[in-house]
N, C-alpha and C positions, 0 to 999 in steps of 0.2 A: 403641541398643533393638531388641529382642527385633522379631519381627514378629504381629500376632495375628488372625484368619482371622474375619471377619463374614460368612455365610451372606446374601448382599440379598434384601430379603423385597419384591417387587414387580410391578406390573401391569403390564407392554408399555410398561417402562421409569418408568413415572410409582414413587417407590418410597415404601413406608410407612412412616411417621414411628418405629412402633418398631425398625427399619434404623435410622434415624438416632438413635436412642437408645443399640443395641450401642454406636455408634461412641464414640459419648460412655463409656461405660467403656471399650471396648475400649484407647478413648486412657490409660488410669489404669494399663494395665500393660504398655505397649508402643505399636507401631503398625501405626494399620488398615491390611488388609490387605482388601476386599471382592470377595466372591463373587457375581458377577453374572448367574445361568441361564437360558435362554428368550429368549424374541423382546426385543427392544427392551435386550439387557442394554447395550449400550455403548451406551442412552440414560441410564442411569445414573451415567454417569464423572462429569458437570459435578456433581451436588448431590454425590452422594456425596466428589468433593473438596474441595467448598467444609464436608465436617463432618469433615473429618479422617482420610479413604481418602489414602493415602499410594502406591498401588496399586489398580485395576480388574482382577482379571479375570475377564475372561470370554467366553463359549462358550452357542451360542444353537440345538444343534443341535436338531432334532426331537424326538430322545428324550424330552427334556425339555415337552415341550407332551402327549405321545402318550399316554403311560407315568407310571405313577404310585409315586411317593418313589426308588425306586431310581436313577435316572438320575444324581438328582442327590446320593445318599450314591456313584455312581462320583466324579462330581463333585468333591466334597469331600473323598473321598481321594488323587486325580489332586494338588487343591490344599495338600495334607496336606505329598505325596512334594515336593511342587514346593520349599512357604515351610520345613519345618521351624520351624511356629510355637510359639511363649507357651503359645495357646489356642486353640478355638474357639470362637464363638460364634454361639448360634443364635436366634430367638423360640421363645418356649415356647406354640406353639399345636399341636394337635394331631399335622400332618404337621409343623414343627419335629423336637416331642418323639420322631419318628421316626426324623426324618433319623439326628440326634443317637444317640438306639442307638443304630441298625445303624453309625455311622460310628462309636461307640467300640468295639461289637464289632469292627467290623475290623481297626484298627490297636491293639488291645490295649489299649485306656486304659480309665478311670476316667469318670463321666458325674455328671454334678450335673445338677438338673434342679428350675425352677420359681424362682430363684435370683432378686431383689427387690434385692442390692446385690456393686457388684465389690470389692476392693480389690486393691493390692498387697500381695503377701507375701515373705519373705524365701526360702520354697521351692515360689513358686509363688501366682498366684491366688488371694484367698478370696472365698468365694463367701456373700452370707448368704442366709438359705432363711427363710419360717413351716411350720413342722414340725404334725405331733399338730392338724389342723383348727385351724393357726395358732396353735393355745394354745402355742405356744412358738420363742420364735426362738434360730436356730444357725447359727453360723458354720466353713463345711468349705473342705476342697480336693481337689482330685487326688493320689494317692501316688504313679499308676503311669500313665504313658506322657501325652501330649497332653492338656490338661484339656478336656474338653467338655461347655459349660455351657450351658444353655440358658434364659434371659434373660425373666419377666413384660414384656409391658407396662406400660408409664406406671411401670418402676422409676427413671428417670432422665431429665432434662428433655434435650433436641435442644439440644445447641451452640455453634454453628457452628466452626469452626478449619482453617483454609483448610492445604490441601495438595495435593500433586500432580496424585493423581487420577491419573496417568498408566495408560495403557489399558494389557493383555494380553493375546493371547492365550491359551487356558487348551489343552491337550490331554487330550483325556479316552476312553480305551476303557474302553464296552459291556460289563462281562460276559453272560453267557447269563442271568444271572434281571432285568437289569433293563429286558427287552420282557417280562417274564412277566403283567402285566394292565395289559391296553392300558383305555385310556380311546375308551366307544366312542357316548359320548352329552354333549352341556353343555348345561344348562339356565338362561339367566341369571336369578339372585337377587332377585329384587319388591325394588325398590330403596325404600326408606321415606322419600328424603335424611335417614338419622340416621346416628349417629359406628357404627361398631362397636364392637359390647357389648365385647370384651374391648381394643379401644383407646382405649376414649373416655377422656377429662379428667371428664367427669360423667356420674354413672349413675341414676337414677330406678327405686325396682323396688317392683313392690306384689304382697301375698300375701294371705294370707285374708282379713283383713280389706275386702278392695275388692267383694267378697262379688258378684263374677259380671264375666261377660265386658262386660256393657254396661257397667258403669262405669270401664272401664279405659283410656276417653279421658280418664278425669279425672288418671292418671297418666303418658301421653302427653301432655296438656296442660301438662304442670309441665314434662316434660322437655322435651319444641317452646321453653318460654320461657327455656331454659339453656341448648340446642345443645344435648343430652345423648340416652346412651342409654336404652331402656328395659329394664327387667331384672326378672322375676319367681320370687317363690317356689316350689319344689318343690310347695307346697298350689296355690297360680294354677293352677301349667302342668298339675295331676293330674287337675283338675278340670276343664279343655278352657277356660280361660279368657284363655289366653295361650297363643304357641307353646313348645315344647320348646327351638329356638336360641334366644329370651331367657332361660332357665332360667338361674340362680346358685346353685352351688351345689357341695357336696363332689361331684353328680353329674352337676351341669348343667358351668358357667362359668365359671370362675375371674376375680372380676374386682381391679384393683388403679388405681383410679382416683383420681382430688385429693379428686373430693368424690360420694359416696354417699349416697344419700334413700331411708333402704329405711321403705316408707308402707303402713300392716295388717301389719307382718310382726313372730312374734312371736320370731321370734330363736335356734329350735333351732339347737342343732351342725354340722347339716347345711349350713343357710345359714348361718352364718358362716365354715364352710372355705372358699368362696368367695369372699367379698368384707373378710371382718377383716384384709387386709392394706391396705384403702384407709389414705389418708391422712387424710382427716377423715372423719364418720360421722357423720349428723345422721334421727334417731331419729321419723316420727309411730306416735303407737301411743294408742289412750286406754283403754290395760291400764298401770297405773303399775308391777304387777309382771313385766311385760313381760322374760323374758331379754336382750334387747336395746339396749333401757339399757345393760345390765350394760357394755356397751363403746364408746357411742358417747361423738362428743367434745358435744353436742348430743340435749338429747332434747327433746321436744314430748309433754305428755299432753293428748290431746282429740282428737277424731273427725277422722279422715282428711277427711268427707266435707265439712268445715267449713273445716278449714287448707289442706288441698291448693286448694282455687283461690282463698284466701286470698292466700292466697304466690307464687299464677300470678301473680293479677293483678298484686300489688304487686312482683313480679321486671319484669312487662308492661309497668307505667309508670313505673318507675326508667330500664329501658331505654330506653324514648319519650320 
C-alpha cells in the first residue's frame, strides 16, 4: 500500500489524541508514516506504533522550539520528498492549518481543510467537509499533486492497530525563512484541569442566557460532572463573562465533540458554524422558538437556572 504521512502533535513525547485519530484515518488509505518533530520525538514511537504507524520519522533540531511554523514545514517537505506519500494528514489546529497551507504551496499541491471524515477513492482520498457555516456536507478530493488534508479533532475513533513503528532519522535542511520569526518568551497556560476545548469529547457551552460572569460556575459545574470542556457563545465573550479563548463559533473555535450541550444559547448562525458537526447536540433554552432547537438531537425547554443544577446533581448522583 502507499504510505500516508501523519504530522505528530505531541508535547515532549506525549502524543495528543487527535494524532491517534489521524492514524486511524490514515490506515483507510494507506500505511501510516508518522513525522515527529522536536524534543521527545523518538519517545513517541511506542504509542504511534501501537496505533498503526509503520515508521516514525524523527528530528529533534532546536529550530522546532525556537522558531515558529516554518521549520516544521521544512521538515514535512523533506518527509514528502523522502517518502512520496499518497497524502499528508495534519490536525486542524491554527498551527496545523498554517503548516498545511505552506506545505501545499511549496510542493504545488491542492489542500483540503477541516475535514470531518476520510475514505479511499479510485483517484485519491476523498474528504468530507461541513461548509457554508455547516449548512452543507461535501465530499471532495485533491486533483493536483500530493493531497494535503487537515482533519478536525474528534472526527474518527482512536483504534489501536499494532505496527512496526520503526524509528528513522529525518534529515532536514532549514531554509533562510525558517529563522525569520523567533520565539522570545513563553508563559505556561493556566491549567483548569479540563480538556482542551477543540479536542474534548464533551463540551458544555453557555450563552447570553447565563446572564453574567457570576453565573458561569453553573456551566462549569455541569462540565466538571461530565469531564467536559467549557465553551461560550460570542455574546457571552463580548460581554466579558468568559475568556475569548473559550468562544465557540465562526470567529472563535470550531468544535466537533461527541456531545455538545448548549445552555442559554439562541443558536445564531455564527455559533452554529462552530459546533454544528457535533455528533449529539443538546440545547437548554426557555424560548421554545430559539433557532438552536432546529438542529438539536435533544431539546429542553426550560430555565437553565433550574435545569442545569438538576442535571448536574443527577449526573453526580449516578456517577457516585
